[in-house]
Structures are given as C-alpha cells and as structure tokens.
C-alpha positions in Angstrom: 24.6 -21.3 65.1 28.1 -19.9 65.6 29.2 -20.9 62.1 26.2 -19.2 60.7 27.0 -16.0 62.7 30.7 -16.1 61.5 29.5 -16.7 57.9 27.2 -13.6 58.2 30.1 -11.5 59.6 32.4 -12.3 56.7 32.6 -9.0 54.7 33.3 -10.7 51.3 30.1 -12.9 51.7 28.1 -9.8 52.6 29.4 -7.9 49.6 28.8 -10.7 47.3 25.3 -11.1 48.4 24.6 -7.4 48.2 26.1 -7.3 44.7 23.9 -10.2 43.5 20.8 -8.7 44.9 21.7 -5.3 43.4 22.4 -6.8 40.0 19.3 -9.0 40.0 16.7 -6.5 41.2 17.9 -2.9 41.2 20.3 -2.5 38.2 19.2 -0.9 35.0 19.6 -4.4 33.3 17.7 -6.5 35.9 15.9 -9.8 35.4 12.6 -8.2 34.5 14.1 -5.9 32.0 16.1 -8.8 30.4 12.9 -10.7 30.0 11.3 -7.7 28.2 14.2 -7.2 26.1 14.3 -10.7 25.0 10.4 -10.7 24.1 10.9 -7.5 22.2 14.0 -9.2 20.3 11.7 -12.2 19.5 9.0 -10.0 18.1 11.4 -7.8 15.9 13.0 -10.9 14.6 9.6 -12.2 13.6 8.8 -9.0 11.9 12.0 -9.0 10.1 11.4 -12.5 8.7 7.9 -11.3 7.5 9.2 -8.2 5.9 12.1 -10.2 4.1 9.4 -12.6 2.8 7.2 -9.8 1.7 10.1 -7.9 0.1 11.1 -11.1 -1.9 7.5 -11.5 -3.0 7.3 -7.8 -4.2 10.6 -8.2 -6.1 9.3 -11.1 -8.0 6.1 -9.2 -8.9 8.1 -6.3 -10.0 10.4 -8.5 -12.2 7.5 -9.9 -13.8 5.8 -6.5 -14.3 9.0 -5.1 -16.0 9.4 -8.0 -18.4 5.8 -9.1 -19.3 3.6 -6.4 -20.8 0.4 -8.3 -20.5 0.9 -8.8 -16.7 1.7 -5.0 -16.5 -1.7 -4.3 -18.2 -3.6 -6.8 -16.0 -1.9 -5.1 -12.9 -2.9 -1.7 -14.1 -6.4 -2.6 -14.7 -7.0 -4.4 -11.4 -5.2 -2.3 -9.0 -5.7 1.1 -10.5 -9.0 0.6 -12.7 -7.2 1.8 -15.7 -9.0 1.3 -19.0 -8.7 1.7 -22.7 -10.5 4.6 -24.4 -13.2 2.5 -25.9 -13.9 0.4 -22.8 -16.3 0.8 -19.9 -15.6 -0.4 -16.3 -18.2 -1.7 -14.0 -17.0 -2.0 -10.4 -19.0 -4.4 -8.3 -18.8 -3.7 -4.5 -19.6 -6.5 -2.2 -22.1 -5.1 0.5 -20.8 -7.5 3.2 -17.6 -5.4 3.6 
C-alpha cells in the first residue's frame, strides 16, 4: 500500500498519466477522430480507384470515337438520337422504368 501511495505521489507518473489521458480523449486528434479519419481515407481511396477506372474507360471510348467514324456515328445515334435526313426514328420506352 505504501509503494502504491509513493507511486501515486511521483509527479512524473502523474504528469505522464495526465498527458496520456489528455492525448487519448481530449485532444483534437483523439482516438475517435483518428478512427473517423481512417474510415474517410478508406472511402476516398475507394472513390479514387473507381474514378481512375472510369477515366481509363472513357479515354478508350474517346480514342475509339476519334479514330473510327462508324463507331462515332453509332454513338451519336444511340446517345443523342441523331438521324440522317431521310430516316425516321422510333423510340421504344419500357413501361417498367
């Protein structure tokens, strides 16, 4: 009991414990904040990977559209409903949507 009392009276031990409690629970970068930051970082890395993949796919589509005229014509007809002067376009809408 006396050793425990002497241990608790040591100013260095008290300062160290107070410092650790402050850093773990009350500081701006406490444990809960660090966990939240890590989860945000994980989500941002997943988004970055998704957008890198999408950018690569769009670049390949762009390369194909700039080099292949028939592919460009198909893209314009499907996406923007463009047509030639002597054509009629019939758009079929699915009623389930």
